[in-house]
PALUM-927976 format. One record per residue (C-alpha): residue in three letters; x, y, z. Coordinates in steps of 0.02 Angstrom, whole numbers, padded with zeros to 5 digits, always signed. Layout:
ALAXYZ...
This chain:
MET+00330-00282-01427VAL+00497-00196-01408LEU+00517-00016-01358PRO+00642+00058-01482PHE+00785+00178-01454PHE+00819+00134-01272ALA+01004+00159-01302ARG+00987+00327-01383ALA+00825+00414-01332GLY+00837+00566-01221CYS+00726+00596-01072ASP+00635+00756-01029ASP+00635+00763-00839ALA+00692+00599-00768SER+00830+00513-00676ALA+00870+00419-00835THR+01010+00392-00956PRO+01001+00383-01146GLN+01131+00243-01142ALA+01105+00072-01063ALA+01254-00001-00973GLY+01351-00126-01077THR+01283-00071-01247THR+01376+00004-01393THR+01397+00190-01375LEU+01290+00284-01499ALA+01293+00467-01539ARG+01163+00546-01428PRO+01054+00676-01510ALA+01016+00838-01423PRO+00884+00820-01287HIS+00711+00812-01360ARG+00623+00980-01351ARG+00455+01025-01419MET+00469+01208-01461VAL+00298+01288-01458GLU+00269+01458-01534MET+00226+01569-01388PRO+00105+01716-01398ARG+00172+01884-01349PHE+00066+01883-01192SER-00053+01763-01106CYS-00177+01787-00964SER-00240+01669-00831CYS-00417+01681-00897GLY-00361+01592-01055TYR-00346+01745-01166GLN-00194+01745-01280SER-00136+01879-01401GLU-00027+01841-01550ASP+00016+02023-01583ALA+00063+02131-01436ASP+00058+02318-01458GLN+00234+02360-01519SER+00223+02529-01436ASN+00229+02447-01264ALA+00402+02434-01190PRO+00459+02274-01105GLY+00395+02269-00928ASP+00245+02382-00961THR+00089+02334-00866LEU-00057+02293-00980PRO-00238+02249-00940CYS-00308+02088-01012PRO-00445+02137-01137ARG-00553+01993-01076CYS-00543+01997-00885GLY-00444+02154-00845LEU-00305+02062-00751ALA-00141+02158-00759PHE+00018+02077-00827GLN+00185+02133-00893THR+00244+02121-01072PRO+00393+02004-01089ALA+00564+02067-01133PRO+00609+02030-01314GLY+00735+01895-01349PRO+00750+01720-01416SER+00695+01644-01251THR+00520+01715-01271ALA+00498+01641-01442GLY+00469+01468-01373PHE+00484+01361-01221HIS+00525+01184-01172ALA+00361+01095-01136ASP+00380+00913-01085THR+00197+00890-01043ALA+00027+00936-01108PRO-00020+01119-01090THR-00118+01175-00939ILE-00211+01330-00885LEU-00147+01467-00771GLN-00239+01505-00611PRO-00254+01692-00570ILE-00192+01661-00393ALA-00031+01585-00458TRP-00002+01701-00608GLN+00175+01762-00635PRO+00256+01859-00778PHE+00371+01771-00900ASN+00533+01703-00826THR+00661+01700-00965ASN+00814+01640-00871HIS+00786+01466-00802GLY+00800+01377-00968ALA+00963+01459-01017GLU+01118+01352-01034GLN+01218+01347-00874PRO+01374+01255-00821PRO+01353+01095-00719PRO+01355+01125-00532VAL+01503+01081-00423LEU+01442+00962-00289PRO+01543+00881-00150ASP+01586+00697-00180PHE+01511+00697-00355GLU+01583+00710-00530ILE+01451+00772-00652LEU+01466+00667-00811GLU+01327+00734-00922GLU+01155+00811-00925VAL+01022+00682-00963GLY+00860+00780-00945ARG+00777+00940-00889GLY+00603+00997-00849GLY+00496+01106-00738MET+00580+01050-00577GLY+00760+01061-00630ILE+00901+00976-00723VAL+00952+00793-00708TYR+01134+00742-00723ARG+01221+00576-00731ALA+01355+00580-00598ARG+01487+00472-00517GLN+01501+00468-00329LEU+01686+00491-00296SER+01687+00398-00130ASP+01631+00231-00203GLY+01624+00253-00392GLN+01436+00222-00401ILE+01341+00299-00546LEU+01190+00398-00486ALA+01068+00528-00549ILE+01076+00703-00477LYS+00924+00814-00495VAL+00970+00995-00463ILE+00817+01094-00412ARG+00794+01259-00501LYS+00841+01402-00388ASP+00682+01499-00425ARG+00587+01355-00345LEU+00672+01382-00178LEU+00675+01570-00155HIS+00611+01572+00024GLU+00653+01479+00184GLU+00480+01402+00194ALA+00501+01335+00017VAL+00668+01257+00067ARG+00591+01178+00222ARG+00448+01108+00121PHE+00569+01039-00008ARG+00664+00949+00130ARG+00503+00877+00201GLU+00448+00816+00031ALA+00619+00742-00006GLN+00625+00656+00162ALA+00455+00578+00129ALA+00511+00521-00043ALA+00670+00445+00030ARG+00561+00330+00137LEU+00494+00245-00018SER+00577+00086-00075HIS+00492-00005-00217ALA+00541-00079-00384ASN+00416+00033-00474ILE+00473+00197-00398VAL+00634+00288-00440THR+00726+00284-00274VAL+00779+00444-00189PHE+00937+00405-00089ASP+00977+00574-00018PHE+00949+00761-00029ASP+01073+00898+00010HIS+01132+01070-00039ALA+01294+01155-00087GLY+01272+01338-00049ASP+01107+01387-00129THR+01106+01236-00244HIS+00984+01103-00182TYR+00984+00931-00258LEU+00916+00754-00247VAL+01027+00600-00261MET+00928+00465-00350GLU+00936+00294-00427TYR+01010+00301-00602VAL+00893+00218-00726SER+00917+00183-00911GLY+00753+00209-01001ILE+00626+00314-01092THR+00466+00397-01034LEU+00302+00323-01092GLU+00256+00491-01168ARG+00411+00486-01278HIS+00389+00304-01324VAL+00208+00327-01382GLU+00259+00483-01480GLN+00394+00381-01568ALA+00315+00210-01587GLY+00128+00235-01570PRO+00002+00155-01450LEU+00052+00002-01350THR-00017-00172-01369ILE-00159-00218-01251PRO-00052-00335-01142GLN+00091-00211-01129ALA-00020-00062-01087CYS-00109-00164-00953ASP+00055-00223-00880PHE+00132-00050-00875ILE-00020+00021-00785ARG-00018-00129-00668GLN+00163-00095-00624ALA+00129+00090-00597SER-00015+00045-00482LEU+00100-00066-00378GLY+00216+00082-00353LEU+00070+00194-00309GLN+00006+00065-00184HIS+00173+00071-00094ALA+00165+00260-00090HIS-00016+00252-00031GLU+00037+00144+00116GLN+00159+00282+00162ALA+00017+00411+00152LEU+00091+00494-00003VAL-00005+00559-00154HIS+00086+00599-00316ARG-00034+00731-00384ASP+00041+00735-00558ILE+00033+00561-00636LYS+00056+00570-00825PRO+00152+00475-00960SER+00304+00588-00945ASN+00317+00540-00761LEU+00320+00354-00801MET+00486+00284-00861VAL+00512+00114-00940THR+00678+00025-00928PRO+00720-00140-01014ILE+00772-00298-00923PRO+00869-00410-01045ASN+00869-00600-01032SER+00705-00603-00934SER+00628-00773-00911PRO+00440-00802-00921LEU+00334-00805-00764PRO+00335-00976-00679PRO+00170-01067-00703GLY+00040-01023-00576GLU+00131-00873-00507GLY+00052-00702-00502PRO+00040-00549-00394GLY-00077-00540-00247VAL-00138-00388-00153ARG-00213-00379+00020ALA-00370-00275+00042LEU-00318-00103+00104GLY-00147-00175+00138GLY-00050-00177-00024PRO+00064-00302-00107SER+00079-00463-00008ALA+00158-00594-00120ILE+00202-00492-00273LEU+00330-00566-00392ASN+00464-00464-00473SER+00360-00317-00529HIS+00453-00296-00694ARG+00374-00453-00764THR+00255-00427-00907LEU+00082-00506-00901ALA+00102-00572-01077PRO+00257-00606-01183ASN+00312-00472-01304PRO+00260-00524-01480SER+00419-00474-01570PRO+00571-00450-01460GLU+00705-00366-01561GLY+00832-00228-01555ARG+00933-00313-01418GLY+01023-00444-01517GLY+00869-00554-01521GLN+00857-00562-01333ASP+00688-00574-01250VAL+00656-00414-01155ASP+00540-00370-01012TYR+00518-00196-00944THR+00505-00111-00777VAL+00396+00043-00756LYS+00458+00171-00631LEU+00366+00320-00561LEU+00462+00484-00569ASP+00449+00624-00441MET+00350+00517-00319GLY+00333+00615-00159VAL+00414+00773-00226ALA+00290+00830-00360ARG+00242+00977-00251VAL+00417+01048-00271LEU+00352+01109-00440GLN+00258+01248-00351LEU+00373+01290-00206GLY+00428+01450-00290GLY+00363+01569-00421ALA+00294+01491-00579SER+00325+01562-00750VAL+00198+01556-00890ALA+00294+01414-00971GLU+00290+01307-00814SER+00110+01348-00780LEU+00074+01279-00950SER+00154+01120-00885THR+00081+01098-00712LEU-00070+01180-00632THR-00049+01252-00458GLN-00166+01343-00342GLY-00148+01408-00167GLY+00011+01310-00132ALA-00047+01143-00200VAL-00016+01049-00360ILE-00179+01031-00455GLY-00105+00925-00594THR-00087+00930-00783ALA-00241+00979-00882ASP-00243+00823-00991TYR-00230+00708-00840VAL-00301+00803-00690ALA-00440+00729-00584PRO-00599+00834-00565GLU-00585+00844-00376GLN-00408+00913-00389LEU-00480+01067-00473GLU-00605+01090-00331ASP-00495+01047-00182PRO-00312+01013-00225HIS-00263+00998-00042GLY-00396+00866-00009ALA-00358+00755-00159ASP-00315+00577-00108ILE-00244+00424-00195ARG-00402+00409-00300ALA-00353+00569-00390ASP-00191+00482-00440LEU-00296+00336-00503TYR-00398+00453-00612SER-00237+00523-00686LEU-00174+00345-00710GLY-00335+00309-00805CYS-00302+00456-00921THR-00126+00389-00944PHE-00197+00216-00984TYR-00309+00299-01114PHE-00156+00383-01192LEU-00055+00221-01198LEU-00196+00130-01286THR-00245+00265-01411GLY-00096+00380-01432GLN-00201+00530-01386VAL-00255+00615-01226PRO-00437+00594-01172PHE-00486+00770-01223PRO-00374+00827-01367GLY-00383+01001-01442GLY-00485+01146-01379SER-00438+01283-01258LEU-00365+01251-01088LEU-00527+01303-01004SER-00619+01182-01117LYS-00503+01040-01066LEU-00533+01071-00882ASP-00720+01085-00908LYS-00720+00917-00997GLN-00618+00835-00860ARG-00753+00887-00737TRP-00912+00853-00836HIS-00884+00753-00996ALA-00840+00576-01045PRO-00700+00552-01172THR-00726+00469-01340SER-00753+00283-01314LEU-00593+00181-01320THR-00675+00049-01429HIS-00726+00185-01552LEU-00545+00242-01569ARG-00471+00067-01571GLY-00574-00083-01617ASP-00463-00216-01540ILE-00480-00154-01361PRO-00576-00286-01262PRO-00732-00219-01175ALA-00663-00280-01008VAL-00508-00171-01028ALA-00613-00022-01082ARG-00718-00043-00925VAL-00563-00035-00816VAL-00513+00130-00897GLU-00691+00197-00879LYS-00692+00150-00695LEU-00525+00237-00667MET-00592+00393-00753ALA-00757+00401-00660LYS-00794+00581-00611THR-00838+00534-00431PRO-00694+00460-00328ALA-00810+00333-00245GLU-00846+00255-00415ARG-00662+00220-00453PHE-00548+00086-00387GLN-00520+00137-00207THR-00337+00087-00197PRO-00199+00057-00325GLY-00184-00120-00257ALA-00363-00155-00309LEU-00322-00096-00485ALA-00167-00207-00492GLU-00271-00355-00438ALA-00404-00319-00571LEU-00274-00306-00710THR-00190-00467-00653LEU-00357-00556-00659LEU-00391-00485-00832ALA-00224-00549-00895CYS-00258-00721-00825ASN-00423-00724-00921GLY-00351-00666-01086PHE-00407-00485-01056GLU-00589-00537-01058ASP-00712-00533-00914PRO-00680-00677-00793PRO-00818-00805-00773THR-00930-00756-00629PRO-00993-00889-00511ARG-01181-00905-00511ILE-01220-00856-00333GLU-01387-00770-00319PHE-01517-00714-00194LYS-01676-00815-00211GLU-01834-00716-00183ILE-01954-00808-00069ARG-02102-00690-00065ARG-02162-00510-00070MET-02271-00439+00067THR-02390-00295+00033GLY-02503-00200+00150HIS-02423-00032+00185GLY-02493+00123+00101ASP-02329+00221+00097ALA-02141+00198+00095ILE-02081+00071+00224LEU-01944+00149+00330CYS-01893+00008+00449VAL-01906-00179+00476ASP-01850-00305+00608PHE-01850-00496+00620ALA-01915-00569+00783ARG-01798-00685+00877ASP-01916-00830+00840GLY-01865-00817+00656ARG-02047-00822+00604HIS-02118-00648+00630VAL-02072-00478+00559ALA-02124-00301+00608SER-02118-00151+00491GLY-02151+00035+00508ALA-02197+00156+00370LYS-02200+00339+00324ASP-02390+00344+00346GLY-02374+00299+00532MET-02427+00117+00513LEU-02344-00023+00612ILE-02380-00200+00549TYR-02341-00371+00625TRP-02315-00508+00493ASP-02299-00696+00482ALA-02146-00712+00370THR-02178-00896+00335THR-02342-00856+00248GLY-02324-00672+00205GLN-02488-00634+00293ILE-02524-00487+00407VAL-02550-00546+00586ARG-02592-00377+00661ARG-02601-00192+00622PHE-02559-00084+00771PRO-02646+00083+00802LYS-02586+00214+00680HIS-02448+00326+00747PRO-02471+00515+00730GLN-02307+00528+00633GLU-02199+00414+00526VAL-02126+00261+00611ARG-01937+00281+00596SER-01878+00129+00694VAL-01945-00036+00757ALA-01857-00165+00867PHE-01908-00331+00943ALA-01859-00369+01123PRO-01751-00527+01135ALA-01896-00632+01199SER-01998-00586+01043ASP-02153-00551+01148TYR-02131-00363+01142LEU-02082-00236+01013ALA-02040-00051+01021SER-02077+00083+00892ALA-02007+00259+00873SER-02120+00394+00802GLY-02098+00580+00828PHE-02029+00615+01003THR-02104+00457+01079ILE-02061+00273+01100ARG-02206+00151+01117MET-02190-00026+01186TYR-02317-00156+01126ASP-02346-00338+01162VAL-02367-00441+01004ARG-02555-00458+01039GLY-02572-00273+00999GLN-02582-00199+01173GLU-02481-00041+01207VAL-02385-00074+01369ARG-02284+00084+01398ARG-02224+00249+01325TYR-02052+00327+01344SER-02041+00516+01328GLY-01901+00642+01347HIS-01823+00673+01179THR-01847+00848+01107ALA-01834+00800+00923SER-01879+00653+00812ILE-01815+00483+00868LYS-01723+00394+00727CYS-01660+00229+00799LEU-01685+00099+00936ALA-01584-00047+01005PHE-01620-00176+01141SER-01485-00247+01255ALA-01456-00435+01244ASP-01552-00467+01406GLY-01696-00354+01353LYS-01687-00248+01511ARG-01617-00092+01429LEU-01669+00006+01275LEU-01565+00136+01183SER-01641+00276+01079GLY-01556+00404+00967SER-01633+00567+00912ASP-01611+00721+00805ASP-01591+00814+00971LYS-01409+00748+00965THR-01433+00638+01119ILE-01436+00452+01153ARG-01542+00394+01299LEU-01537+00232+01396TRP-01705+00174+01464ASP-01756+00048+01594VAL-01880-00058+01495ALA-01981-00113+01646THR-02008+00059+01723GLY-01990+00175+01573ARG-01863+00278+01671GLU-01718+00364+01584VAL-01559+00291+01659LEU-01420+00381+01565ARG-01400+00514+01432PHE-01255+00525+01309SER-01227+00695+01230ARG-01058+00703+01141HIS-01123+00698+00962THR-01139+00866+00875ALA-01279+00816+00756GLY-01427+00699+00749ILE-01406+00514+00789THR-01435+00395+00643ALA-01398+00220+00710LEU-01366+00122+00871THR-01305-00054+00910PHE-01249-00147+01064ILE-01078-00231+01058ALA-01087-00414+01108GLU-00992-00481+01258THR-00957-00305+01322SER-01041-00165+01416HIS-01017-00054+01265PHE-01125+00010+01123ALA-01092+00105+00962SER-01181+00255+00889ALA-01175+00342+00720SER-01219+00521+00684LYS-01241+00652+00550ASP-01083+00729+00623GLN-00992+00595+00520THR-00925+00499+00670VAL-00952+00330+00751ARG-00929+00333+00940ILE-00905+00189+01061TRP-00980+00212+01235ASP-00970+00127+01403LEU-01142+00090+01476LYS-01082+00085+01656SER-00990+00251+01662GLY-01084+00339+01523LEU-00917+00394+01449GLU-00860+00393+01268ILE-00712+00275+01251GLU-00672+00279+01064SER-00715+00379+00909LEU-00705+00324+00727ASN-00690+00467+00604PRO-00702+00409+00423ASN-00733+00588+00361ALA-00841+00519+00222GLY-01006+00610+00244ASN-01161+00557+00335ILE-01163+00383+00412LEU-01334+00307+00387ASP-01318+00142+00479ILE-01197+00034+00577ALA-01189-00149+00626VAL-01074-00252+00739SER-01023-00433+00712VAL-01085-00566+00832ASP-00913-00580+00914GLY-00907-00392+00940LYS-00741-00372+00849ARG-00795-00289+00687LEU-00906-00142+00646ALA-00977-00097+00476SER-01034+00078+00431ALA-01148+00126+00286HIS-01110+00293+00205PHE-01188+00426+00098ASP-01036+00415-00019THR-01095+00240-00075ILE-00956+00147+00018LEU-00967+00019+00158ARG-00822+00033+00280VAL-00769-00108+00394TRP-00677-00075+00558ASP-00577-00183+00678LEU-00642-00130+00848THR-00495-00210+00938LYS-00379-00088+00848THR-00502+00053+00813ALA-00444+00048+00632GLU-00527+00037+00462ILE-00479-00128+00381GLY-00577-00131+00220GLN-00704-00052+00104CYS-00845-00131+00006VAL-00873-00034-00154GLY-01014-00067-00276HIS-01171+00028-00230LYS-01214+00166-00353GLN-01307+00274-00228MET-01297+00296-00040VAL-01297+00141+00069SER-01449+00149+00184THR-01433-00006+00291VAL-01310-00143+00338ALA-01308-00306+00438PHE-01182-00443+00478LEU-01228-00623+00449PRO-01210-00734+00604ASP-01053-00818+00534GLY-00962-00650+00543LYS-00882-00685+00374ARG-01011-00600+00265LEU-01104-00437+00263LEU-01271-00380+00189SER-01308-00204+00130ALA-01446-00113+00039GLY-01464+00062-00028GLN-01549+00193-00131ASP-01493+00107-00292HIS-01633-00021-00259THR-01508-00161-00232LEU-01470-00289-00096ARG-01288-00347-00094LEU-01189-00485-00009TRP-01004-00456+00032ASP-00858-00570+00074LEU-00765-00495+00222ALA-00605-00591+00186THR-00581-00497+00023PHE-00710-00357+00038THR-00779-00409-00131GLU-00960-00424-00186LEU-01028-00602-00191ALA-01206-00570-00249CYS-01321-00428-00296THR-01507-00417-00331THR-01619-00273-00379CYS-01764-00325-00270HIS-01859-00160-00258ALA-01925-00032-00380ALA-01866+00110-00267GLY-01738+00143-00133ILE-01717+00019+00010HIS-01729+00096+00184GLY-01705-00054+00298LEU-01656-00237+00309SER-01655-00370+00443VAL-01578-00544+00447SER-01663-00696+00522PRO-01575-00764+00678ASP-01506-00914+00584GLY-01441-00804+00442SER-01535-00899+00306ARG-01657-00760+00258VAL-01659-00572+00242VAL-01808-00454+00232THR-01792-00284+00150ALA-01906-00132+00166GLY-01925-00015+00019ALA-01994+00152-00033ASP-02101+00051-00155LYS-02214+00004-00004MET-02152-00174-00016LEU-02066-00299+00099VAL-01962-00429+00006LEU-01906-00590+00091SER-01755-00673+00009ALA-01647-00825+00042VAL-01466-00779+00077PRO-01346-00869-00042LYS-01237-01001+00041
């Protein structure tokens, strides 16, 4: 497929030229403008009036008949009859409402800038005007984007512009238009950028229709590689859309060498990526370039400087281009992520991935996900509704491709791809498999047996160190000791007065501890209660024995962790830095440290000797329900309410990966003894096995009819037992 008109198509708001270097000069038409008939006045609530009261003079203050918000009638003149809109319309927010600005779109002479000769205007949009220019000192052709003066009316706006431009200048990637410099001449502020010959994807689809499947997948893949680079620099675009993606042709491109393909490290980004302009599949009919085969590079526009759009006052016309609220870009209505409407400041890279999904939808179908309707209706649909199925609109879209778009456009960020690199990897794999689902290796959990005997939901379970016995505690206060090799009950312990929230075997397997209410009970396996440990002032939620069995940790809703002498029952130390209830505890092997998790959304590392906190992990991802540490003590896994498993390198106190797949919160997690794999279970009734080299799912089984509250791995790592709200224990063989 060849993108037509590269040598003669204008560009709305891009550092682009309508003429490729070395091609025959063609007469360039006037820059493309979509003139939209503008109502006489428009309010932020969505109300629009076609016929203003002619008795009102320009500048009169009028109340909106719907919401009562005051606005001014625009001055008459040709500039109010239409406006230049290079993106889909968006809604105004009352907090950012401004009267019509009728001056910024007027023709104005090119600026006079030191060391630059302005050659021609090549595009304009909400941020400013783009010129092709020659740098006089070295003759290099560059793009100059002159920022509209009404965007930089205040000193704080200028400072923010400089910060944004400085951040953008740090980016260096083949799929991002490079910002070389930023400066000002008097009150004229401008960016010096890479000069690119190309066309925006919005313009191309408008002119030539939807893209082929391979080309759409490749363009989104390339955009995701650029976004991954920005993500690694802690930048979020906030306004991804087809008009911010430019395509430029690369003549005389050779096919990809056999066996080569991009690779992406988990949470790290591109590692061995080939030239990112390569297409994943050859173009079916290269033409328009003298018969040359042509590949294309996708480049992100305005990466790192999108927020300049709202540095100053926004007119009605611009607000119909980009949504802003409280000093943050919300996005464009046809492409905005739901969470950007709720919390624009808190939106992360996954909001960009949602917008990229909407862009993918547009490239495949030629229409936005929610066409037509009012602006309020569009935003409501972005938050709550699914778009028309891709396969309904276009029958040749493979289901595997449609699923990628659906995943990108999931309403909840946790259900999307978590990084752009993960998306690039998925699209590369799709291309290698002919855009169909790749064959999945048949690795499965094998159920060994089910064990019944509890009368209520089972809340906790632990494997004895002998690998033969299991203990479980339930909501009805029952504690049961099982023979896992037969599935038979060996002993029922006396019923606890409250639910049993935690159970733990001592290393020697002759004793086990239970937590119920404010009390810890120690039993020998023959059923005799040996000792009680009291002191907590709220329910105890978790227990953990030291490797030598001499110390026992307990965590409670009273926000404290207590260290007990097992032999005497005496409290040795108390740890009180958490600000909410404790949810999980684990000792760290080969150290005098332990880790705790809390409802305060932190994981803390403590020193047993001094009693001091030495590290804190702050994922800021909601409640942490469980934690586990690898046998070598170097990695920690945390199970979260937001459905994601996070893996941490304890030697660097840094998150190194995420395991994404659970559909509801992850309740429990455990490392296998090899340290290379991880088990998790959750409220989606599933048990999952993860590869820690790639943070990908290896196997999944729905082994319970209700949520899973606990799991425990046998000492040799060959079996796992899960405890469910369905009153069942399920023993399964771990896949090899």
